[in-house]
Structures are given as C-alpha cells and as structure tokens.
Backbone as a printed PyTorch tensor [residue, N CA C, xyz], in Angstrom:
tensor([[[121.1240, 106.0780,  94.2690],
         [119.9670, 106.0080,  95.1740],
         [119.3360, 104.6180,  95.1200]],

        [[119.1030, 104.1280,  93.9080],
         [118.4480, 102.8100,  93.7660],
         [119.2880, 101.7250,  94.4400]],

        [[120.6060, 101.8000,  94.2240],
         [121.4730, 100.7640,  94.8020],
         [121.4280, 100.8260,  96.3270]],

        [[121.4370, 102.0250,  96.8840],
         [121.4010, 102.1540,  98.3400],
         [120.0920, 101.6040,  98.8870]],

        [[118.9890, 101.8790,  98.2030],
         [117.6800, 101.3820,  98.6470],
         [117.6770,  99.8540,  98.5990]],

        [[118.2490,  99.2900,  97.5340],
         [118.3080,  97.8290,  97.4160],
         [119.1110,  97.2440,  98.5730]],

        [[120.2680,  97.8410,  98.8450],
         [121.1250,  97.3390,  99.9270],
         [120.4050,  97.4490, 101.2670]],

        [[119.7660,  98.5860, 101.5130],
         [119.0500,  98.7690, 102.7770],
         [117.9290,  97.7500, 102.9230]],

        [[117.2030,  97.4960, 101.8440],
         [116.0960,  96.5270, 101.8990],
         [116.6350,  95.1330, 102.1880]],

        [[117.7330,  94.7580, 101.5400],
         [118.3050,  93.4250, 101.7670],
         [118.7970,  93.2990, 103.2040]],

        [[119.4650,  94.3280, 103.7110],
         [119.9530,  94.3050, 105.0920],
         [118.7760,  94.2210, 106.0570]],

        [[117.7080,  94.9670, 105.7820],
         [116.5300,  94.9370, 106.6480],
         [115.9390,  93.5330, 106.6790]],

        [[115.8590,  92.8830, 105.5180],
         [115.3040,  91.5250, 105.4630],
         [116.1820,  90.5690, 106.2660]],

        [[117.4970,  90.6770, 106.1030],
         [118.4020,  89.7830, 106.8320],
         [118.2810,  90.0180, 108.3340]],

        [[118.2570,  91.2810, 108.7600],
         [118.1350,  91.5800, 110.1860],
         [116.8060,  91.0740, 110.7290]],

        [[115.7280,  91.2340, 109.9290],
         [114.4140,  90.7690, 110.3770],
         [114.4200,  89.2530, 110.5560]],

        [[115.0620,  88.5390, 109.6050],
         [115.1340,  87.0710, 109.7100],
         [115.9060,  86.6710, 110.9560]],

        [[117.0560,  87.3010, 111.1840],
         [117.8620,  86.9860, 112.3650],
         [117.0780,  87.2840, 113.6400]],

        [[116.3910,  88.4320, 113.6810],
         [115.6250,  88.8110, 114.8620],
         [114.5060,  87.8130, 115.1250]],

        [[113.7710,  87.4200, 114.0590],
         [112.6710,  86.4670, 114.2100],
         [113.2150,  85.1290, 114.6930]],

        [[114.3130,  84.6700, 114.1120],
         [114.8970,  83.3860, 114.5150],
         [115.3500,  83.4390, 115.9700]],

        [[115.8520,  84.5880, 116.4060],
         [116.3460,  84.7120, 117.7770],
         [115.1900,  84.8200, 118.7730]],

        [[114.0650,  85.4210, 118.3550],
         [112.9470,  85.6610, 119.2770],
         [111.9470,  84.5080, 119.2630]],

        [[111.8640,  83.7610, 118.1460],
         [110.8630,  82.7010, 118.0180],
         [110.8410,  81.7590, 119.2240]],

        [[111.9670,  81.1640, 119.6370],
         [111.9420,  80.2260, 120.7670],
         [111.4570,  80.8680, 122.0640]],

        [[111.6890,  82.1690, 122.2290],
         [111.2560,  82.8380, 123.4570],
         [109.7470,  83.0810, 123.4510]],

        [[109.2020,  83.4700, 122.2910],
         [107.7680,  83.7660, 122.2160],
         [106.9400,  82.4890, 122.2060]],

        [[107.4740,  81.4270, 121.5920],
         [106.7310,  80.1690, 121.4730],
         [105.4120,  80.4010, 120.7470]],

        [[105.4330,  81.2040, 119.6820],
         [104.2710,  81.4710, 118.8310],
         [103.1390,  82.1230, 119.6200]],

        [[103.4650,  82.9720, 120.5920],
         [102.4100,  83.6910, 121.3250],
         [101.8980,  84.8550, 120.4830]],

        [[102.8320,  85.5870, 119.8520],
         [102.4540,  86.7300, 119.0210],
         [102.7480,  86.4220, 117.5690]],

        [[101.7690,  86.6490, 116.6990],
         [101.9790,  86.3990, 115.2710],
         [102.6290,  87.6110, 114.6210]],

        [[103.7730,  87.3960, 113.9880],
         [104.4850,  88.5170, 113.3440],
         [104.2040,  88.4720, 111.8530]]])
C-alpha cells in the first residue's frame, strides 16, 4: 500500500508539472495555481 501511494504521488507530481508547463504559456499568468 505504501509503495503504491508513493508511486501515485510521484506520478501526480510529474503530471502536474507537465500540465503546468504546457498551460503556462497559454494562461500568461492570468490564473494563479
């Protein structure tokens, strides 16, 4: 269970970083995340 939670958290962080990097140029800092 602990290992799965760790993996899910790491994947979530990576996906969030990719999503933010992909959306940042479009938003141009209009919405603060």
